[in-house]
C-alpha positions, 0 to 999 in steps of 0.5 A: 499499499505504500504510495510511490507518488509521495517523496522519499523525504515525506516517507522518511518523516513519517517513518521517523515520527512513528519510531519517535512514537514507539510505534512499528513504522515498518508495519504502519507507514504503508497503511498510513500512506494509503490513507494519506493518498486518499485523503490528498486525493479527495481533498482536492475536490471535497476540501475535507481538511484545510491542510493541503500539503501532504508533508504537513499532513504527516505531522499535523494529522497522522502523527498528532493523531497518534500521539495519544495511542499509549493511552488508548485502551483496547475496547470500543471507542467513538470518535466524535466529529471525526472529520476526515477520520482524525484521530479515528482512522490512524488509531484504528490502523495502529491498534487493530484490537480497538473497535472504532466508530467514526461519527461524522454528520457532514455527508461528504466527509461520511463518504470519504470515511466509508471509502477509507474504511473499504479501501484500507480494509479496516475490519475494526472501523465503521462510519456513523453518519449522524451528529454525536447528540443523536447517536444511539449507544446501541451502535456497535457489535456489543450492544452496550455503551462505549468504553471511550470517546474522543474528540480532537478539535470538537468542543470545549470538554463540557461541550463534548460531554454534552453532545457525546456523554451519553455514549460512554458506559459508567466508568468510561473515558473521554480522551480529549486532545487539546493544545495548552492545558485547558484549566478553565475547561476543566474547572467547568466540567459538569457534575459526575465528571472528573479529570483522571489525568492530563498527559502532555503529548510530544508530537514529532515535528510539532511546535507548540503545546499538546495535551490529552485530557482524560475525563472519567464519567463516575459509575453510578451507584446502581452499577457498582 
């Protein structure tokens, strides 16, 4: 699946970045480059992302999405407002035991997501063309709520919980990608939700701060 149309410098940058993230670059680079090629091709017509340069996409899309991989446990994850599949598709590629639901209400982005899942043969990913707040919890094979939800650039922490918190099982986690540590957002969390960790992330090639905020949904007394 390695796309020879990409220059060697781009492929080398991806390889170095994956290695820096302690991922298997030899195994993951080919499917990630296949996804990048598909995104680049569709983006020319459908404007799926404002980033147009594939080299910039390596850092700001692929490596940025994968910087959180060590904190994503196997199970069922819903990626809310995934857009062209970020971080859901890179995570699904890197973590085959993770069951990913790509939640996107925009029709052209959902069409791209279905094509990407089909082309890449991602048996552990599915597309839900829906707004997060309208999504039913009974949307993946186990028929129960999700172990985790993630959102890369969707809203404030409280906003993400407002539209997608119902998808989490008691004890489930929101994994929110943020820039600087969002102290005001943390202080504004609704009742029943607590920050269990804030992980500084090092994204290869990216300047500026990046944090993964882990917010836990407290288990209800009846579920304990």
